[in-house]
Structures are given as C-alpha cells and as structure tokens.
Residue, then its C-alpha position, 0 to 999 in steps of 0.5 A: m543494495k542487495q537484490n532479492g527479486h522483490e524490489w519491483d514487486i508491489n504486491h510483496k511490498l504491500k504485504r507489510y501493510v495488508a493481508d490481501p494486496l490484490g484485493f487492496r489494490s482493487l479496492l483502491g481502484a474502485k474507490d478512486a484512491m491512491i497510495v502516497g507518501d513514504f510507501v511510494l518513496q520507498f518503492l521508487e528508491r527500493a529502500y526500507w524504512p522500518d517506521a514508515a507509514m502508508m498514506i492513502l488519498v481518497k475522494s471524499g465520501s468514497w471509502d468505507a471503514y477499512s482496517s490496516r489488515g485488509e478487512s472491513a471494519 
C-alpha cells in the first residue's frame, strides 16, 4: 500500500462524507452516536472501497435530521 500521510487521519477520511469533519465528530459525541460498518473497516485496514457507505448508530431520539454534507436538514 502506498503511504500518503493520510492513512491514520480520521478527519481526512471523513471529508469523503461530510464537509466539516470536526463539527461532525463533535455532533456524534453530543448525540451519543458512533460510526460503524464499512467506514470503520476501511480506516482500520487502511483500504479504500469506492462504493462504501458510512453507517451511524444513534441512541433513539437523539439525532435531528442531518444531511450527508454536514448541514441540518
């Protein structure tokens, strides 16, 4: 695997899904939510799957509508 300096940079990886990774991570913490699934596997394996999705587990009732670009819906 070619090393590009971003393989362990979670904010760089999140930019594929959200415009503001720091704000998104803050929101995850505030809402007791966590990222699961393909995104986590890709990060830990330092892999890239073009059609991978990001799944988020959220405590019931704690998440307002949130678009994939990091803006309130």
